[in-house]
N, C-alpha and C positions, 0 to 999 in steps of 0.2 A: 425528295420533297414528301411528305405523308398523304395520303388518300382519305377522306372525310369517314369519321367512326364509323361502325358496324357494329349492330349488337346481335349477340346469337344467344338463345335461349337453350340450354343444354336439361334433359332428363337424368337427373341422379337419383340412385339408391336412399338419398337424404331428401330427394324435392329438388324443385324444378330451380338451376343455378343460370348464370347470366355472363357471357364474357363480352366484354368491348374492344374490339378489333379498331388500332390503332396501325396500319398496316403502312412496311416501307415501301419504295418504289421497286426496289429491286434485294429482296430481303435475302439476306443468309441466313439468320436464326429468329427463333421468337422466344421473346423473353416474357412468362406468364407469371404475374403478381397479381397477391391475393390481396387482403384488407387486416386488419387485426380486428380483436372482440371488439372493441366500442367503437368502430368507424366503418368507412367506406371506400369505394374506388377513389370518392373526392380527397384523400388524403392529400396533404402540398406534396410528399416525397415521390407519389403515385402518380400524380399529376405531372411533375417537374419531368420524369423518364418520359413518359409518355408524348411531350411536346419535345423533347431533345434527343431523343432514340433513335427513331424510324427515318431522320439524316443520316444517319450512319450505317443505315442497309440493317435496323433488328425491327421488327416488327413486334409490338407492344402488347399483350393480352390483358387485359383488364380482368379479374376474375370475382364475383360476388357469387360468394357461398350461399347455400340457399336458407339458410337463417334470414340471410341481409334480404334476401329478393322475394322473401313474403313477410317483410318488414317487421320482425319481430326486433326486440330491444338486445339481446341478452343472446351471445353464442352460446353451443351447444356446447356437449363434452368433446373432447380433443379426439378421438374415437369417431366422432360422427364429421368434425368436419378434415377427416382423412377421407371416410368416405366420400362425401361428399369431391373430394382433391381427386380421388380417383376414378371418379365417374365423370368427372371432365374432361380428364389429359385423351381422349381419343381423339375429340374436338381440338385438342393442342397440340395434337401432334398431325393432322390431319393435313397441314400445309406440306408436310412430309421434309422439314427445316428439322434441325438442330433444336429440342427444348432445354430453357434454363429457366430452371422451376422459382421461383421466389415469393416473397411477400412481406409484409412487414408485421411484425412484433408475432401473435397468433400463425398468420400465413406464413411466418416464418420459419415456424415449428411445424407445422404441414410441410414446409417443401423439405424439410431438413430429413422429417420423419420416412419421407415416402419414396425420397430422389432416385436411391437403387433398383427399389423394387418397378420404379416407374420407366426409369430407362432417360430421365433426366440427364444433361451431360454435365452440367454446372447447377449451384445453388447462391442466389443472392439475399441475404438473409438481413434485411433492414430493421433495425430497432429490436434485434433478440433480446429477447427476453428471459434475461441468464436465469432472473430467479423473480419472485414478489417482491414489490418494494418494501425495504426493510428487513427482508427474511433471505440472507442471503445462504441460511443453512440449505433452502429449499433450491437448490442447483440445477436448471435443465441443461447444464454444459454437455452431459453425455446425447442428449437429441445433435446438437452442433456436431460435436467431435465425429459423432458414428454415419454423419451425411452421405462419408464414401463416395465423394465426389468433388471436384474443385470449389471452395466456399469462398463468398467474397461476404461478409460481415461489416455494415455503415451502421453505425453507433454513435448517439451523441454525447457528448462529452459530460455531460449530466443527468443519463439517464437513470432514473432510480431503478430502472430496472435491470440493470447491470452497466457500471462506467465500462468505458474502454479498459482501463487496469485489472480492471476484474477479471478478464477473459483470458481461460487457460490457454498454454502452448499449444498449437495442433500445426495441422494444415492449412487452415483458413488464414486470407489475409484479411486483416482488419483495418479500415479507416476511418479516423475521429471527423467527427461535424462539430469543431470545437464549442463549446457553451450549449450545445443543444442537448433539448429535453428530449422526453418519449417521440413528441411527435415532429423534431428537429424545430420546434422554434428556440428561440434565444432571447435573454432579455436584451431589454435598450442600451444597457449599459456596457454591452459584449462588442459594440462599436460593427456589428455584423446585422446585416438587412437578410431579408428572408432570400431574395436574389440571389446574394454573394452563398447563403450556405446551400440553397439548391444547385449552386454552380461547383461547388466541389464536393456535392454528392453526387450529382450527374457525372461529373469530368472524372470521377475516378469509378463508377459505374462502367461507363462510353470506354475507357481505356483497358479497363478488365476483360469487357464483353471482346474487344479486340484483337487480347492477349491468348484468348480463347482459341485463336484460330477459325 
């Protein structure tokens, strides 16, 4: 059973950031996940993970980057996002548990770029933006392939930022959410409900985290 969420503000070189802790009763690791460039921690996949994982011994830390805490509409440059994430890391590691770095979209890129440097034990990449929509030549595959730790990608089957079949071979694992777009929404004609798609996602992440030991 999880406890009531607890918020913690953290000062970083990029500004004031915030962590919402959803703690497991007997945690064995921390999953730290950040939002994308166009939304916050209310994203359906982050909410689903925060609801499901504490019951499996995983404390979820929902990370809000400084630009989001400050109420700005647009995310800053990748370098600034990395600075904010680095500044948060000591607080994420403070419980003394292994930390899996994660995020959706831009947050997934940050986790991949900094994983080895910060000592993350693994990376969870939700809706990894392999390229801008319609611009496959602008590949960001190097960030994913360079994570340097066990990596799970969960990708919507119709994600315009990169469909599962577009991803390169590598050490990462990839799970497809059928018909999902960049936010894992699915069309009604798919026959899948949001509960079903989030069930696919949370089951895949739970199983993967369990396999990490």
